N, C-alpha and C positions, 0 to 999 in steps of 0.2 A: 529683770533679764534684758542682757544688751541685744540689738537687733539680729547680731550673729548667733546668741542663745537660742533666742527665739526660732530662727529661721531652724537652725540643728533640732531642737526639741521637735518643730512640726516635721522635718524630714524624718527623723526616728519614729514617732509616732506614725506617719505613713508607712514606712517599712514594716513595722509591726504589724499593721492591717494587710497591707499587700502579700507579704509572707505566709501570714495566717490563712488567708484564703487559697494561695498557691498550694499550701500544705497539703490542704483538703482536695483539691483539683489534681494533683499529683496522684494521690491515694486514688480518689475515685477512678481516673482514666487508666491509671497503671495497673490496679485489681482486672479492671475489665480487659484489658491487653492480656495480661497473664491468664485469666480464664480462656481467653479465645486460643491461648497458645498452647496452656494446657488440653483443652478439648483436641487441638488439632496432634498434638502428640499423642493422646490416647487415640485416636484414628489412624495416625499415620505411621508412629516409632514403631520399631521392632524391636528395639534395643533397650533395656530399663534407664539404660544411664542418660536416655535422652531427656528424662525429667530435670537434667542439669540446667538445661536452656532457661525452662521457665521458671525454674528455682532461681537462677542468675537474674533475671527480670523480677522476681518478687524482691530478692533482695536488693537491687539497684533503687526500686521504689522504695523500700524502707530506708534506705541510707538518705533518699531525698528528703525524705518527710522528717527523720531522725535531725539533719542537718540544717534544714529550717525550723525545725522546734526549737535546738538549741540556740540557734541563732537569735531568735526572737526573745527566748529567755535572756539571754546576756543583755539584749538592748533593752529589756524593761529594767533590768536590775542597776544598768548604767543609768537610765532615767531615773530611779527611785533614790539612788545615791547622790548625782549631780545636780537633780533638778527639783525634787520634791523635799524642798529643805524650809520652804517658809511657813512658818505656823499660820493657822487660819485657812490655807488652802487646801483644795481637793486635793488627795492623793491617791491616785487610781492604782499606780504600781504597788503601793503598801498595802493598800487594801485589798485589792486581789490576793497578795502574796499571803496576807493573811486569812483571807476566804479559804485559799486552797488549803491552808493547814487544819482548817476547822472541818472544813468538807467532809462527810462518811466516806469511807472507802468503798471502791467498786463505782464511782462515779464514771463520767466520761475519761476517755485514755486518748490522749493528744498525740499520741504514735500509734494508736490504731492495733497495739499491740494483740489483743485477742483476735483480730482478723487476720492478721499475718501468721499468727500460729495455726489458725483452722486453714488457711489457705496453703500454708506448709505441708500440714497433714493431708490434706488434699491431693497435693501434687504427686505424693505417693501412689496413688492409684492409677495413673497410667504406666507405671512400673509394674505392680501388682498384674495388670492385663497381659503381660507378656512372659507370664510362667518365669519369673527369674530364676537362676541357680543361685546358690547361697551367695557365693562371692559377689555376684552383682547387687544382692540384697544389700550385703555390708557397704558397699560403695556407694550407692543409692542412699541407704541410713546415715552412713557417715556424713555426707553433705548437708542432710537434712537436718541432724541432729546441730552441726556446726552453727548453721543460721539460727535454729532455734535458741541456742546459746546466744547467739550475739544479739537476739531480740531483748532474751532476759537480761542480760547485762546493760544495755542500750538504756532499756527500763528502769533498772536499779540507778543507774547513772544521772538520766532524767528526774527522778524521783529527788534527788538530793541536791539538783543543779541549781536552783534558786538561791538555798542558802549558802553554797559555796561561792558564788559568783559574788552575791550580796557582800559576803566577806573578802571578797578579793578586791572589788571595787571600793569599798567603804576603807581598805588597808592605802591603796593606792591616792585614794582622798584623802587620807590622813598623812601621809608622809610627802604629799603635793604633785606627786607623779602624774596626776589627771587633772589638775588644775592649772598647768602650766599656761601662760597665755602664748598665745600665737606668735606673737611677736617676740617672746624671751625665746621660743624653740626655734626660731626661724632660723635659717643659713644665715650667717653674717653677723648674728647678732652679738652685741659685745658682753652679754653675759656667758660666762662658761657653763658646761653641764659639768655633772658631779664627777661624770668619768673622766674631764678633762683637768680637774682640781686634784 
């Protein structure tokens, strides 16, 4: 590895560590704030649609957790393809990917999906306390169902992300797109890009 590659590798491993920790803290703090907001809504709100505010917070927390998780996974696949090619070395990303494929179902959930599902269902309780009309139930229900579908779609995407990202990075490496030197891709370089030729 060149000094630049070593620095990139270390920086990306640090990014994975930091984002992984941040993801958990965003979940814990976000769920705590959501719970407080839901209790306040139950105590103070007279309209069932008021449950949309804690639901919006819950959705924002989920999207932050999801973005951090997908980013970490993508960095991991990049490291796997571009840095884990030396025989005889330890290959963390390859090993963790293989481990994940053989792990029994029902293990840990990096998106905390089960907790977001439970929180979403619980979020409906303040609406029920206001004795809503049918039209209000429909409006509240639609918002909550849309979010539950979003969680399910994100979990489905996350389940296949490692394999898909691995294929993309291998294709990039194979066609040379991901391995161009900094000098060759720098502005003013004497080499023409494929778009120019």
